[in-house]
Residue, then its C-alpha position, 0 to 999 in steps of 0.5 A: m748276217s754275220a756278227s762281223r758285218a753287223t752295223r751298230h745301231v745308235s738311237p737318236v735319243t742317245v745322241r741327243e743325251r750326250g754330255a759336254t766333254l771336260v774340255e768344253l766345260m773348262f772352256g765355258a768356265a773360262i769364258a764365264m770367268v772372263v765375262m764376270g771379271a769384266g762385269y765386276t771391273v765395270l761395276n767397281g769402276s762405276q761405283k768409284a766414279a759415283s762416289t767420287n762424283s758425289q764427294t765432288a758435288e758435296m765439296q762444291q756445295s759446301a764451298r757455295v754455302a760457306m761463301e753465301l753465308l759470309t757474303q750475306d753477313l759481310k754485306t750487312a755488317g754493322f747494320g747502323m750500329s752505334g757502339p761496340v757489339g759484344n766483342c766487335a768494336s767495329a762492324i768488321v774486325p779482321a784477324d789475319n793469320t800472320p799480319g806481318g808476313a805470309d800466312v801459315g794457316p787460315d784467317s778469321v773475321s768477326v762481323v756484326v750481323p743483324t738477326l731478325l728478332s721480331t716486328l713491332a706489335a705497336q707503333v712507336t712515336g718519337g719523343p723525349t721519353a720514347n724509349a720502350i718498344t713492344l715486340q710480337s708475343g713470344a718473341v723474347a722467349a724464343m730468342t732467350p735460349d740463344g743469349f738475348g737479354v739485357g745488354a743486347a744490341v738491337s736495331i729498328n729496321g737498321a734506322l735506330p740502334g739501341t741497347v736493351s736496358g730492361l725487359a718486361g715480357d716482350v717490352l724492351t726498354l732501350g738505353n736511348t730514346v726514339g727522337a721526334p718526329t720519328v715514327f715506326p709503325a706496327g710491323t716494322p722489323v726489329f733486329w738483334l745485332r750480334c758479333i759473329t766470328y767466322a773461323i776454320g775448325t780443325t778438330t772433330a769436336a769443333c766440327a761435329g765429327s768431320a774436320p775441317c769445317l767452317l765455323r760461324g759463331g762456333v757452330a759448324i756450318a760447312e764441312g770440308i772447308e780447309d782454308l779461309q783467306i780474306a783481303y780488304a780494299c779501303d777508302g782513306c786508309n793510306g793517309t789520304a782523305s776518304d773520297g769515295v774511291i778505293d785507295d790505290q795501294n800500288a800506285s798503278n792509277t787503276f783499281d786492281a787486285a794489288d789494291f787489296i790488303s791481306n796483311s794488317t792488324w787494322t788497329t792503327s790509324p789510318m788503317t782502321p776497319d771503318t775504312i774498309r769498303l770491299v772484301r775479297i773472300s777466298i775459300v778452299a774446300m776439300q773432299t771429306h775422304n781421301d782418294q788414294k788414286w787421286s793426285s793433284t798438281a800443286p797445292i792451292v795458294a789463296e792470297d798469301h797462304n801457301p799450305t806448304n808453309n804449314q807446320g807438319f805439311s805432307l805433300g803426299t797426304y795433301q795430294q790425296s784429296r780433291r780441292r776447289l778454290l772459290t773467290r768472291t769480292v763483296q761490297v760492304r755497307n759497314l756504316g757503324l764505328 
């Protein structure tokens, strides 16, 4: 057979071992890059969504914690107090941000709060000289670091208030006697009455690193709480006698939102704290970290506080954080002064 007519033989092994062309490699790399880019976009979006959801959940939880603590303390405000407790001359001491007009910042409020001190270690029988009560062993020592001592206001189960005039171990001497025929059996709870102020902290120092926050007695208890607004409904504060019915502030002949007062010093008769019967609490919580891709609608107005009136307000900065408004009406039992 001549060379010109010879048939070139290609081994099957050689065919199988042929590599990809440059065009095929480039096409494959392009597909891989598209797939990886899509995967990164999905992963990045998922991470941002998870972070946003986590922050939103934390914000809502902070608002709930703040509201529950305020609610509980306002419900039991006073606890049968018989005189001033610390800086509280009454069971509830309102402090509106701007009593004469629209607020330009958060309100605050001071409340006489009962804290369980101990229980009676021995029965107390009323009489002309019955002014000493014995608590469980170690009760006084446990509360001393928090400031408990002579001069502290106490209440035996909310029924008998008194002021500690002497201490001897776990035996308290009261400045008043337990009148006959009163008997308090062993195991009866004894409470320490304290004046606690709720306010908004605006510095990292006050908020233990993350501002703003809600302060309870100067201690940060809920982070991300930006605003606290409180309005009060009363019985007998509009010049009429107390009759067990909330005063009709707007003469509508029905109980409505306008019967709550948000601007008052509550220091001039007849508008005094002892007439307060309902408290409307509004709490605004915000994310602790700004979300650059979030843009809310209008600023949240709580009671008479529009944040656009705040000094240095920036709408652009304000709208970078999600916020929630939580409102609750609380019936109080401030039977003290």
